[in-house]
N, CA, C and O atoms as a Tripos MOL2 file, in Angstrom:
@<TRIPOS>MOLECULE
protein
  284   283    71     0     0
PROTEIN
NO_CHARGES

@<TRIPOS>ATOM
      1 N           0.8410   -1.1810    0.0000 N.3       1 UNK1
      2 CA          0.0000    0.0000    0.0000 C.3       1 UNK1
      3 C           0.8890    1.2480    0.0000 C.2       1 UNK1
      4 O           1.9250    1.2880    0.6630 O.2       1 UNK1
      5 N           0.4700    2.2440   -0.7430 N.am      2 UNK2
      6 CA          1.2300    3.4940   -0.8390 C.3       2 UNK2
      7 C           1.2360    4.2210    0.4990 C.2       2 UNK2
      8 O           0.2160    4.2900    1.1860 O.2       2 UNK2
      9 N           2.3670    4.7480    0.8510 N.am      3 UNK3
     10 CA          2.4740    5.5540    2.0690 C.3       3 UNK3
     11 C           2.4430    7.0300    1.7040 C.2       3 UNK3
     12 O           3.1150    7.4710    0.7710 O.2       3 UNK3
     13 N           1.6650    7.7720    2.4440 N.am      4 UNK4
     14 CA          1.6500    9.2200    2.3110 C.3       4 UNK4
     15 C           2.7210    9.7550    3.2470 C.2       4 UNK4
     16 O           2.6100    9.6150    4.4650 O.2       4 UNK4
     17 N           3.7580   10.3680    2.6850 N.am      5 UNK5
     18 CA          4.8970   10.7890    3.4910 C.3       5 UNK5
     19 C           4.5050   11.6780    4.6600 C.2       5 UNK5
     20 O           5.0060   11.5060    5.7710 O.2       5 UNK5
     21 N           3.6170   12.6220    4.4120 N.am      6 UNK6
     22 CA          3.2460   13.5650    5.4660 C.3       6 UNK6
     23 C           2.5520   12.8630    6.6190 C.2       6 UNK6
     24 O           2.8240   13.1660    7.7810 O.2       6 UNK6
     25 N           1.6660   11.9360    6.3200 N.am      7 UNK7
     26 CA          0.8960   11.2840    7.3750 C.3       7 UNK7
     27 C           1.5650   10.0370    7.9400 C.2       7 UNK7
     28 O           1.3660    9.7200    9.1130 O.2       7 UNK7
     29 N           2.3460    9.3240    7.1450 N.am      8 UNK8
     30 CA          2.8490    8.0200    7.5570 C.3       8 UNK8
     31 C           4.3210    7.9770    7.9420 C.2       8 UNK8
     32 O           4.7260    7.1000    8.7040 O.2       8 UNK8
     33 N           5.1110    8.8810    7.4480 N.am      9 UNK9
     34 CA          6.5510    8.7860    7.6640 C.3       9 UNK9
     35 C           7.0820    9.9550    8.4830 C.2       9 UNK9
     36 O           7.8100    9.7420    9.4520 O.2       9 UNK9
     37 N           6.7360   11.1740    8.1190 N.am     10 UNK10
     38 CA          7.3360   12.3560    8.7390 C.3      10 UNK10
     39 C           7.0800   12.4560   10.2340 C.2      10 UNK10
     40 O           7.8860   13.0370   10.9590 O.2      10 UNK10
     41 N           5.9670   11.8980   10.7060 N.am     11 UNK11
     42 CA          5.6620   12.0300   12.1320 C.3      11 UNK11
     43 C           6.7010   11.3500   13.0170 C.2      11 UNK11
     44 O           6.8150   11.6830   14.1970 O.2      11 UNK11
     45 N           7.4540   10.4090   12.4710 N.am     12 UNK12
     46 CA          8.4620    9.7200   13.2710 C.3      12 UNK12
     47 C           9.8320   10.3920   13.1950 C.2      12 UNK12
     48 O          10.7740    9.9380   13.8450 O.2      12 UNK12
     49 N           9.9540   11.4520   12.4220 N.am     13 UNK13
     50 CA         11.2230   12.1580   12.2750 C.3      13 UNK13
     51 C          11.2020   13.4590   13.0790 C.2      13 UNK13
     52 O          10.2110   14.1880   13.0290 O.2      13 UNK13
     53 N          12.2660   13.7660   13.8150 N.am     14 UNK14
     54 CA         12.3160   15.0570   14.5020 C.3      14 UNK14
     55 C          12.6030   16.1480   13.4700 C.2      14 UNK14
     56 O          13.7260   16.2640   12.9780 O.2      14 UNK14
     57 N          11.6030   16.9310   13.1520 N.am     15 UNK15
     58 CA         11.7300   17.8990   12.0650 C.3      15 UNK15
     59 C          11.4170   19.3070   12.5370 C.2      15 UNK15
     60 O          10.7050   19.5190   13.5190 O.2      15 UNK15
     61 N          11.9710   20.2560   11.8060 N.am     16 UNK16
     62 CA         11.7510   21.6720   12.0660 C.3      16 UNK16
     63 C          11.4290   22.3450   10.7460 C.2      16 UNK16
     64 O          12.1640   22.1880    9.7710 O.2      16 UNK16
     65 N          10.3430   23.0870   10.7090 N.am     17 UNK17
     66 CA          9.9890   23.8840    9.5380 C.3      17 UNK17
     67 C          10.2560   25.3400    9.8730 C.2      17 UNK17
     68 O           9.6110   25.9140   10.7510 O.2      17 UNK17
     69 N          11.2050   25.9320    9.1720 N.am     18 UNK18
     70 CA         11.4490   27.3640    9.2840 C.3      18 UNK18
     71 C          10.6530   28.0140    8.1740 C.2      18 UNK18
     72 O          10.8190   27.6710    7.0030 O.2      18 UNK18
     73 N           9.7910   28.9490    8.5320 N.am     19 UNK19
     74 CA          8.9470   29.5440    7.5080 C.3      19 UNK19
     75 C           9.0940   31.0490    7.4540 C.2      19 UNK19
     76 O           9.3560   31.7160    8.4560 O.2      19 UNK19
     77 N           8.9160   31.5560    6.2540 N.am     20 UNK20
     78 CA          9.0420   32.9870    5.9910 C.3      20 UNK20
     79 C           7.8090   33.7430    6.4790 C.2      20 UNK20
     80 O           6.7810   33.1450    6.7940 O.2      20 UNK20
     81 N           7.9330   35.0600    6.5340 N.am     21 UNK21
     82 CA          6.7990   35.9170    6.8990 C.3      21 UNK21
     83 C           6.4910   36.9600    5.8240 C.2      21 UNK21
     84 O           5.5430   37.7330    5.9650 O.2      21 UNK21
     85 N           7.2790   36.9870    4.7600 N.am     22 UNK22
     86 CA          7.0670   37.9400    3.6680 C.3      22 UNK22
     87 C           6.8170   37.2000    2.3590 C.2      22 UNK22
     88 O           7.4010   36.1350    2.1580 O.2      22 UNK22
     89 N           6.0020   37.6980    1.4860 N.am     23 UNK23
     90 CA          5.2090   38.9190    1.6000 C.3      23 UNK23
     91 C           4.0210   38.7170    2.5370 C.2      23 UNK23
     92 O           3.4920   37.6130    2.6720 O.2      23 UNK23
     93 N           3.6280   39.7830    3.1640 N.am     24 UNK24
     94 CA          2.5320   39.7240    4.1230 C.3      24 UNK24
     95 C           1.2210   39.2750    3.4870 C.2      24 UNK24
     96 O           0.3630   38.7160    4.1700 O.2      24 UNK24
     97 N           1.0600   39.5110    2.1990 N.am     25 UNK25
     98 CA         -0.1700   39.1130    1.5070 C.3      25 UNK25
     99 C          -0.3670   37.5960    1.4920 C.2      25 UNK25
    100 O          -1.4850   37.1300    1.2740 O.2      25 UNK25
    101 N           0.6800   36.8260    1.7170 N.am     26 UNK26
    102 CA          0.6010   35.3600    1.7200 C.3      26 UNK26
    103 C           0.5290   34.7730    3.1280 C.2      26 UNK26
    104 O           0.4920   33.5530    3.2850 O.2      26 UNK26
    105 N           0.5110   35.6140    4.1390 N.am     27 UNK27
    106 CA          0.6110   35.1340    5.5200 C.3      27 UNK27
    107 C          -0.5500   34.2250    5.9230 C.2      27 UNK27
    108 O          -0.3290   33.2190    6.5970 O.2      27 UNK27
    109 N          -1.7610   34.5490    5.5320 N.am     28 UNK28
    110 CA         -2.9090   33.7180    5.8980 C.3      28 UNK28
    111 C          -2.7490   32.3020    5.3490 C.2      28 UNK28
    112 O          -2.9990   31.3270    6.0590 O.2      28 UNK28
    113 N          -2.3350   32.1870    4.0970 N.am     29 UNK29
    114 CA         -2.1270   30.8680    3.4880 C.3      29 UNK29
    115 C          -0.9680   30.1300    4.1630 C.2      29 UNK29
    116 O          -1.0630   28.9290    4.4150 O.2      29 UNK29
    117 N           0.1200   30.8380    4.4540 N.am     30 UNK30
    118 CA          1.2600   30.2030    5.1270 C.3      30 UNK30
    119 C           0.8630   29.6790    6.4980 C.2      30 UNK30
    120 O           1.2460   28.5700    6.8710 O.2      30 UNK30
    121 N           0.1030   30.4610    7.2500 N.am     31 UNK31
    122 CA         -0.3440   30.0210    8.5730 C.3      31 UNK31
    123 C          -1.1970   28.7660    8.4650 C.2      31 UNK31
    124 O          -1.0370   27.8350    9.2550 O.2      31 UNK31
    125 N          -2.0980   28.7360    7.4970 N.am     32 UNK32
    126 CA         -2.9690   27.5760    7.3120 C.3      32 UNK32
    127 C          -2.1630   26.3300    6.9670 C.2      32 UNK32
    128 O          -2.3280   25.2900    7.6050 O.2      32 UNK32
    129 N          -1.2980   26.4220    5.9690 N.am     33 UNK33
    130 CA         -0.5490   25.2420    5.5450 C.3      33 UNK33
    131 C           0.4490   24.7910    6.6120 C.2      33 UNK33
    132 O           0.6440   23.5910    6.8030 O.2      33 UNK33
    133 N           1.0740   25.7260    7.3020 N.am     34 UNK34
    134 CA          1.9990   25.3520    8.3760 C.3      34 UNK34
    135 C           1.2470   24.6690    9.5120 C.2      34 UNK34
    136 O           1.7520   23.7180   10.1090 O.2      34 UNK34
    137 N           0.0580   25.1430    9.8090 N.am     35 UNK35
    138 CA         -0.7490   24.5410   10.8650 C.3      35 UNK35
    139 C          -1.1500   23.1120   10.5060 C.2      35 UNK35
    140 O          -1.0650   22.2120   11.3420 O.2      35 UNK35
    141 N          -1.5810   22.9090    9.2810 N.am     36 UNK36
    142 CA         -1.9400   21.5590    8.8280 C.3      36 UNK36
    143 C          -0.7240   20.6460    8.8860 C.2      36 UNK36
    144 O          -0.8110   19.5190    9.3730 O.2      36 UNK36
    145 N           0.4060   21.1300    8.3910 N.am     37 UNK37
    146 CA          1.6340   20.3380    8.4030 C.3      37 UNK37
    147 C           2.0180   19.9780    9.8330 C.2      37 UNK37
    148 O           2.4110   18.8440   10.1060 O.2      37 UNK37
    149 N           1.9060   20.9380   10.7420 N.am     38 UNK38
    150 CA          2.2490   20.7080   12.1450 C.3      38 UNK38
    151 C           1.3120   19.6730   12.7690 C.2      38 UNK38
    152 O           1.7650   18.7840   13.4910 O.2      38 UNK38
    153 N           0.0210   19.7810   12.5000 N.am     39 UNK39
    154 CA         -0.9480   18.8380   13.0530 C.3      39 UNK39
    155 C          -0.7280   17.4230   12.5350 C.2      39 UNK39
    156 O          -0.8280   16.4620   13.2980 O.2      39 UNK39
    157 N          -0.4330   17.2890   11.2600 N.am     40 UNK40
    158 CA         -0.2820   15.9690   10.6450 C.3      40 UNK40
    159 C           1.0380   15.2930   10.9900 C.2      40 UNK40
    160 O           1.1230   14.0650   10.9850 O.2      40 UNK40
    161 N           2.0650   16.0790   11.2870 N.am     41 UNK41
    162 CA          3.3960   15.4990   11.4510 C.3      41 UNK41
    163 C           3.9920   15.6820   12.8380 C.2      41 UNK41
    164 O           4.9120   14.9540   13.2090 O.2      41 UNK41
    165 N           3.4920   16.6350   13.6100 N.am     42 UNK42
    166 CA          4.0880   16.9350   14.9010 C.3      42 UNK42
    167 C           5.3670   17.7480   14.8000 C.2      42 UNK42
    168 O           6.0860   17.9070   15.7860 O.2      42 UNK42
    169 N           5.6500   18.2590   13.6210 N.am     43 UNK43
    170 CA          6.8550   19.0460   13.3850 C.3      43 UNK43
    171 C           6.7870   20.3620   14.1670 C.2      43 UNK43
    172 O           5.7010   20.8730   14.4420 O.2      43 UNK43
    173 N           7.9380   20.8960   14.5140 N.am     44 UNK44
    174 CA          8.0190   22.2240   15.1150 C.3      44 UNK44
    175 C           8.0630   23.2500   13.9890 C.2      44 UNK44
    176 O           8.8470   23.1120   13.0510 O.2      44 UNK44
    177 N           7.2290   24.2730   14.0810 N.am     45 UNK45
    178 CA          7.1930   25.3290   13.0680 C.3      45 UNK45
    179 C           7.6600   26.6270   13.7110 C.2      45 UNK45
    180 O           7.1510   27.0320   14.7560 O.2      45 UNK45
    181 N           8.6310   27.2740   13.0770 N.am     46 UNK46
    182 CA          9.1380   28.5560   13.5750 C.3      46 UNK46
    183 C           9.0880   29.5800   12.4540 C.2      46 UNK46
    184 O           9.5300   29.3250   11.3340 O.2      46 UNK46
    185 N           8.5450   30.7330   12.7790 N.am     47 UNK47
    186 CA          8.5560   31.8480   11.8370 C.3      47 UNK47
    187 C           9.9110   32.5370   11.9110 C.2      47 UNK47
    188 O          10.4400   32.7780   12.9960 O.2      47 UNK47
    189 N          10.4600   32.8490   10.7600 N.am     48 UNK48
    190 CA         11.6770   33.6460   10.6930 C.3      48 UNK48
    191 C          11.2430   35.0040   10.1570 C.2      48 UNK48
    192 O          11.0460   35.1790    8.9540 O.2      48 UNK48
    193 N          11.1000   35.9550   11.0630 N.am     49 UNK49
    194 CA         10.5410   37.2610   10.7160 C.3      49 UNK49
    195 C          11.4050   38.0220    9.7160 C.2      49 UNK49
    196 O          12.6300   37.9100    9.7030 O.2      49 UNK49
    197 N          10.7260   38.7920    8.8880 N.am     50 UNK50
    198 CA         11.3620   39.6540    7.8830 C.3      50 UNK50
    199 C          12.1280   38.8450    6.8380 C.2      50 UNK50
    200 O          13.1600   39.2890    6.3350 O.2      50 UNK50
    201 N          11.6130   37.6510    6.5140 N.am     51 UNK51
    202 CA         12.2420   36.8260    5.4810 C.3      51 UNK51
    203 C          11.2210   36.4410    4.4290 C.2      51 UNK51
    204 O          10.0200   36.3740    4.6880 O.2      51 UNK51
    205 N          11.7380   36.1880    3.2310 N.am     52 UNK52
    206 CA         10.9040   35.7330    2.1220 C.3      52 UNK52
    207 C          11.1640   34.2420    1.9030 C.2      52 UNK52
    208 O          11.7380   33.5730    2.7620 O.2      52 UNK52
    209 N          10.7440   33.7330    0.7600 N.am     53 UNK53
    210 CA         10.9210   32.3170    0.4260 C.3      53 UNK53
    211 C          12.3810   31.8790    0.5740 C.2      53 UNK53
    212 O          12.6490   30.7400    0.9590 O.2      53 UNK53
    213 N          13.3020   32.7570    0.2770 N.am     54 UNK54
    214 CA         14.7320   32.4490    0.3740 C.3      54 UNK54
    215 C          15.2550   32.8700    1.7480 C.2      54 UNK54
    216 O          16.2170   33.6310    1.8490 O.2      54 UNK54
    217 N          14.6170   32.3720    2.7920 N.am     55 UNK55
    218 CA         14.9520   32.8330    4.1380 C.3      55 UNK55
    219 C          16.3910   32.5470    4.5170 C.2      55 UNK55
    220 O          16.9610   33.2640    5.3400 O.2      55 UNK55
    221 N          16.9900   31.5270    3.9460 N.am     56 UNK56
    222 CA         18.4020   31.2470    4.2390 C.3      56 UNK56
    223 C          19.3210   32.3010    3.6290 C.2      56 UNK56
    224 O          20.4700   32.4360    4.0510 O.2      56 UNK56
    225 N          18.8330   33.0430    2.6510 N.am     57 UNK57
    226 CA         19.5920   34.1800    2.1090 C.3      57 UNK57
    227 C          19.2820   35.4420    2.9140 C.2      57 UNK57
    228 O          20.1640   36.2520    3.1970 O.2      57 UNK57
    229 N          18.0030   35.5870    3.2750 N.am     58 UNK58
    230 CA         17.5640   36.7920    3.9810 C.3      58 UNK58
    231 C          18.1100   36.8740    5.4070 C.2      58 UNK58
    232 O          18.4160   37.9620    5.8960 O.2      58 UNK58
    233 N          18.2310   35.7300    6.0670 N.am     59 UNK59
    234 CA         18.7070   35.7240    7.4530 C.3      59 UNK59
    235 C          19.4840   34.4320    7.7330 C.2      59 UNK59
    236 O          19.0210   33.5770    8.4870 O.2      59 UNK59
    237 N          20.6510   34.2980    7.1300 N.am     60 UNK60
    238 CA         21.4100   33.0470    7.2770 C.3      60 UNK60
    239 C          21.8190   32.7430    8.7170 C.2      60 UNK60
    240 O          21.9340   31.5740    9.0870 O.2      60 UNK60
    241 N          22.0380   33.7620    9.5260 N.am     61 UNK61
    242 CA         22.4690   33.5330   10.9040 C.3      61 UNK61
    243 C          21.4220   32.7560   11.6980 C.2      61 UNK61
    244 O          21.7610   31.8640   12.4750 O.2      61 UNK61
    245 N          20.1590   33.0970   11.5000 N.am     62 UNK62
    246 CA         19.0890   32.4020   12.2170 C.3      62 UNK62
    247 C          19.0010   30.9520   11.7540 C.2      62 UNK62
    248 O          18.8470   30.0480   12.5750 O.2      62 UNK62
    249 N          19.0960   30.7290   10.4690 N.am     63 UNK63
    250 CA         19.0350   29.3680    9.9310 C.3      63 UNK63
    251 C          20.1920   28.5380   10.4840 C.2      63 UNK63
    252 O          19.9910   27.4020   10.9130 O.2      63 UNK63
    253 N          21.3760   29.0880   10.4760 N.am     64 UNK64
    254 CA         22.5490   28.3850   11.0080 C.3      64 UNK64
    255 C          22.3530   28.0610   12.4850 C.2      64 UNK64
    256 O          22.6360   26.9450   12.9230 O.2      64 UNK64
    257 N          21.8760   29.0250   13.2430 N.am     65 UNK65
    258 CA         21.6610   28.8100   14.6760 C.3      65 UNK65
    259 C          20.6430   27.6950   14.9320 C.2      65 UNK65
    260 O          20.8580   26.8400   15.7900 O.2      65 UNK65
    261 N          19.5490   27.7070   14.1950 N.am     66 UNK66
    262 CA         18.5130   26.6870   14.3810 C.3      66 UNK66
    263 C          19.0440   25.2950   14.0480 C.2      66 UNK66
    264 O          18.7170   24.3290   14.7390 O.2      66 UNK66
    265 N          19.8470   25.1810   13.0120 N.am     67 UNK67
    266 CA         20.4320   23.8870   12.6490 C.3      67 UNK67
    267 C          21.4120   23.4330   13.7220 C.2      67 UNK67
    268 O          21.3780   22.2770   14.1440 O.2      67 UNK67
    269 N          22.2710   24.3160   14.1590 N.am     68 UNK68
    270 CA         23.2820   23.9500   15.1670 C.3      68 UNK68
    271 C          22.6490   23.5360   16.4920 C.2      68 UNK68
    272 O          23.1570   22.6430   17.1710 O.2      68 UNK68
    273 N          21.5500   24.1770   16.8600 N.am     69 UNK69
    274 CA         20.8770   23.8240   18.1130 C.3      69 UNK69
    275 C          20.2960   22.4220   18.0760 C.2      69 UNK69
    276 O          20.0690   21.8150   19.1230 O.2      69 UNK69
    277 N          20.0550   21.9040   16.8800 N.am     70 UNK70
    278 CA         19.4100   20.5990   16.7480 C.3      70 UNK70
    279 C          20.3340   19.5140   16.2140 C.2      70 UNK70
    280 O          19.9030   18.3730   16.0480 O.2      70 UNK70
    281 N          21.5720   19.8360   15.9460 N.am     71 UNK71
    282 CA         22.5050   18.8670   15.3510 C.3      71 UNK71
    283 C          22.8940   17.8200   16.3520 C.2      71 UNK71
    284 O          23.6720   16.9210   16.0350 O.2      71 UNK71
@<TRIPOS>BOND
     1     1     2 1
     2     2     3 1
     3     3     4 2
     4     3     5 am
     5     5     6 1
     6     6     7 1
     7     7     8 2
     8     7     9 am
     9     9    10 1
    10    10    11 1
    11    11    12 2
    12    11    13 am
    13    13    14 1
    14    14    15 1
    15    15    16 2
    16    15    17 am
    17    17    18 1
    18    18    19 1
    19    19    20 2
    20    19    21 am
    21    21    22 1
    22    22    23 1
    23    23    24 2
    24    23    25 am
    25    25    26 1
    26    26    27 1
    27    27    28 2
    28    27    29 am
    29    29    30 1
    30    30    31 1
    31    31    32 2
    32    31    33 am
    33    33    34 1
    34    34    35 1
    35    35    36 2
    36    35    37 am
    37    37    38 1
    38    38    39 1
    39    39    40 2
    40    39    41 am
    41    41    42 1
    42    42    43 1
    43    43    44 2
    44    43    45 am
    45    45    46 1
    46    46    47 1
    47    47    48 2
    48    47    49 am
    49    49    50 1
    50    50    51 1
    51    51    52 2
    52    51    53 am
    53    53    54 1
    54    54    55 1
    55    55    56 2
    56    55    57 am
    57    57    58 1
    58    58    59 1
    59    59    60 2
    60    59    61 am
    61    61    62 1
    62    62    63 1
    63    63    64 2
    64    63    65 am
    65    65    66 1
    66    66    67 1
    67    67    68 2
    68    67    69 am
    69    69    70 1
    70    70    71 1
    71    71    72 2
    72    71    73 am
    73    73    74 1
    74    74    75 1
    75    75    76 2
    76    75    77 am
    77    77    78 1
    78    78    79 1
    79    79    80 2
    80    79    81 am
    81    81    82 1
    82    82    83 1
    83    83    84 2
    84    83    85 am
    85    85    86 1
    86    86    87 1
    87    87    88 2
    88    87    89 am
    89    89    90 1
    90    90    91 1
    91    91    92 2
    92    91    93 am
    93    93    94 1
    94    94    95 1
    95    95    96 2
    96    95    97 am
    97    97    98 1
    98    98    99 1
    99    99   100 2
   100    99   101 am
   101   101   102 1
   102   102   103 1
   103   103   104 2
   104   103   105 am
   105   105   106 1
   106   106   107 1
   107   107   108 2
   108   107   109 am
   109   109   110 1
   110   110   111 1
   111   111   112 2
   112   111   113 am
   113   113   114 1
   114   114   115 1
   115   115   116 2
   116   115   117 am
   117   117   118 1
   118   118   119 1
   119   119   120 2
   120   119   121 am
   121   121   122 1
   122   122   123 1
   123   123   124 2
   124   123   125 am
   125   125   126 1
   126   126   127 1
   127   127   128 2
   128   127   129 am
   129   129   130 1
   130   130   131 1
   131   131   132 2
   132   131   133 am
   133   133   134 1
   134   134   135 1
   135   135   136 2
   136   135   137 am
   137   137   138 1
   138   138   139 1
   139   139   140 2
   140   139   141 am
   141   141   142 1
   142   142   143 1
   143   143   144 2
   144   143   145 am
   145   145   146 1
   146   146   147 1
   147   147   148 2
   148   147   149 am
   149   149   150 1
   150   150   151 1
   151   151   152 2
   152   151   153 am
   153   153   154 1
   154   154   155 1
   155   155   156 2
   156   155   157 am
   157   157   158 1
   158   158   159 1
   159   159   160 2
   160   159   161 am
   161   161   162 1
   162   162   163 1
   163   163   164 2
   164   163   165 am
   165   165   166 1
   166   166   167 1
   167   167   168 2
   168   167   169 am
   169   169   170 1
   170   170   171 1
   171   171   172 2
   172   171   173 am
   173   173   174 1
   174   174   175 1
   175   175   176 2
   176   175   177 am
   177   177   178 1
   178   178   179 1
   179   179   180 2
   180   179   181 am
   181   181   182 1
   182   182   183 1
   183   183   184 2
   184   183   185 am
   185   185   186 1
   186   186   187 1
   187   187   188 2
   188   187   189 am
   189   189   190 1
   190   190   191 1
   191   191   192 2
   192   191   193 am
   193   193   194 1
   194   194   195 1
   195   195   196 2
   196   195   197 am
   197   197   198 1
   198   198   199 1
   199   199   200 2
   200   199   201 am
   201   201   202 1
   202   202   203 1
   203   203   204 2
   204   203   205 am
   205   205   206 1
   206   206   207 1
   207   207   208 2
   208   207   209 am
   209   209   210 1
   210   210   211 1
   211   211   212 2
   212   211   213 am
   213   213   214 1
   214   214   215 1
   215   215   216 2
   216   215   217 am
   217   217   218 1
   218   218   219 1
   219   219   220 2
   220   219   221 am
   221   221   222 1
   222   222   223 1
   223   223   224 2
   224   223   225 am
   225   225   226 1
   226   226   227 1
   227   227   228 2
   228   227   229 am
   229   229   230 1
   230   230   231 1
   231   231   232 2
   232   231   233 am
   233   233   234 1
   234   234   235 1
   235   235   236 2
   236   235   237 am
   237   237   238 1
   238   238   239 1
   239   239   240 2
   240   239   241 am
   241   241   242 1
   242   242   243 1
   243   243   244 2
   244   243   245 am
   245   245   246 1
   246   246   247 1
   247   247   248 2
   248   247   249 am
   249   249   250 1
   250   250   251 1
   251   251   252 2
   252   251   253 am
   253   253   254 1
   254   254   255 1
   255   255   256 2
   256   255   257 am
   257   257   258 1
   258   258   259 1
   259   259   260 2
   260   259   261 am
   261   261   262 1
   262   262   263 1
   263   263   264 2
   264   263   265 am
   265   265   266 1
   266   266   267 1
   267   267   268 2
   268   267   269 am
   269   269   270 1
   270   270   271 1
   271   271   272 2
   272   271   273 am
   273   273   274 1
   274   274   275 1
   275   275   276 2
   276   275   277 am
   277   277   278 1
   278   278   279 1
   279   279   280 2
   280   279   281 am
   281   281   282 1
   282   282   283 1
   283   283   284 2
@<TRIPOS>SUBSTRUCTURE
     1 UNK1         2 RESIDUE 1 A UNK
     2 UNK2         6 RESIDUE 1 A UNK
     3 UNK3        10 RESIDUE 1 A UNK
     4 UNK4        14 RESIDUE 1 A UNK
     5 UNK5        18 RESIDUE 1 A UNK
     6 UNK6        22 RESIDUE 1 A UNK
     7 UNK7        26 RESIDUE 1 A UNK
     8 UNK8        30 RESIDUE 1 A UNK
     9 UNK9        34 RESIDUE 1 A UNK
    10 UNK10       38 RESIDUE 1 A UNK
    11 UNK11       42 RESIDUE 1 A UNK
    12 UNK12       46 RESIDUE 1 A UNK
    13 UNK13       50 RESIDUE 1 A UNK
    14 UNK14       54 RESIDUE 1 A UNK
    15 UNK15       58 RESIDUE 1 A UNK
    16 UNK16       62 RESIDUE 1 A UNK
    17 UNK17       66 RESIDUE 1 A UNK
    18 UNK18       70 RESIDUE 1 A UNK
    19 UNK19       74 RESIDUE 1 A UNK
    20 UNK20       78 RESIDUE 1 A UNK
    21 UNK21       82 RESIDUE 1 A UNK
    22 UNK22       86 RESIDUE 1 A UNK
    23 UNK23       90 RESIDUE 1 A UNK
    24 UNK24       94 RESIDUE 1 A UNK
    25 UNK25       98 RESIDUE 1 A UNK
    26 UNK26      102 RESIDUE 1 A UNK
    27 UNK27      106 RESIDUE 1 A UNK
    28 UNK28      110 RESIDUE 1 A UNK
    29 UNK29      114 RESIDUE 1 A UNK
    30 UNK30      118 RESIDUE 1 A UNK
    31 UNK31      122 RESIDUE 1 A UNK
    32 UNK32      126 RESIDUE 1 A UNK
    33 UNK33      130 RESIDUE 1 A UNK
    34 UNK34      134 RESIDUE 1 A UNK
    35 UNK35      138 RESIDUE 1 A UNK
    36 UNK36      142 RESIDUE 1 A UNK
    37 UNK37      146 RESIDUE 1 A UNK
    38 UNK38      150 RESIDUE 1 A UNK
    39 UNK39      154 RESIDUE 1 A UNK
    40 UNK40      158 RESIDUE 1 A UNK
    41 UNK41      162 RESIDUE 1 A UNK
    42 UNK42      166 RESIDUE 1 A UNK
    43 UNK43      170 RESIDUE 1 A UNK
    44 UNK44      174 RESIDUE 1 A UNK
    45 UNK45      178 RESIDUE 1 A UNK
    46 UNK46      182 RESIDUE 1 A UNK
    47 UNK47      186 RESIDUE 1 A UNK
    48 UNK48      190 RESIDUE 1 A UNK
    49 UNK49      194 RESIDUE 1 A UNK
    50 UNK50      198 RESIDUE 1 A UNK
    51 UNK51      202 RESIDUE 1 A UNK
    52 UNK52      206 RESIDUE 1 A UNK
    53 UNK53      210 RESIDUE 1 A UNK
    54 UNK54      214 RESIDUE 1 A UNK
    55 UNK55      218 RESIDUE 1 A UNK
    56 UNK56      222 RESIDUE 1 A UNK
    57 UNK57      226 RESIDUE 1 A UNK
    58 UNK58      230 RESIDUE 1 A UNK
    59 UNK59      234 RESIDUE 1 A UNK
    60 UNK60      238 RESIDUE 1 A UNK
    61 UNK61      242 RESIDUE 1 A UNK
    62 UNK62      246 RESIDUE 1 A UNK
    63 UNK63      250 RESIDUE 1 A UNK
    64 UNK64      254 RESIDUE 1 A UNK
    65 UNK65      258 RESIDUE 1 A UNK
    66 UNK66      262 RESIDUE 1 A UNK
    67 UNK67      266 RESIDUE 1 A UNK
    68 UNK68      270 RESIDUE 1 A UNK
    69 UNK69      274 RESIDUE 1 A UNK
    70 UNK70      278 RESIDUE 1 A UNK
    71 UNK71      282 RESIDUE 1 A UNK
């Protein structure tokens, strides 16, 4: 039987979703999808303020810190 990664596999992995907050016009959709992802997988979701889709370019220090804290 096919496994749905989000529902069947990811919940057993310690995961972190770093999400952007820009553009503000997309915030409602981002909150909804992040909430669904969090509920289905148990992942930790963190907003990285003042970042766009390329948050690792916009604020690399925060991304590095979050990775190092969990390594």
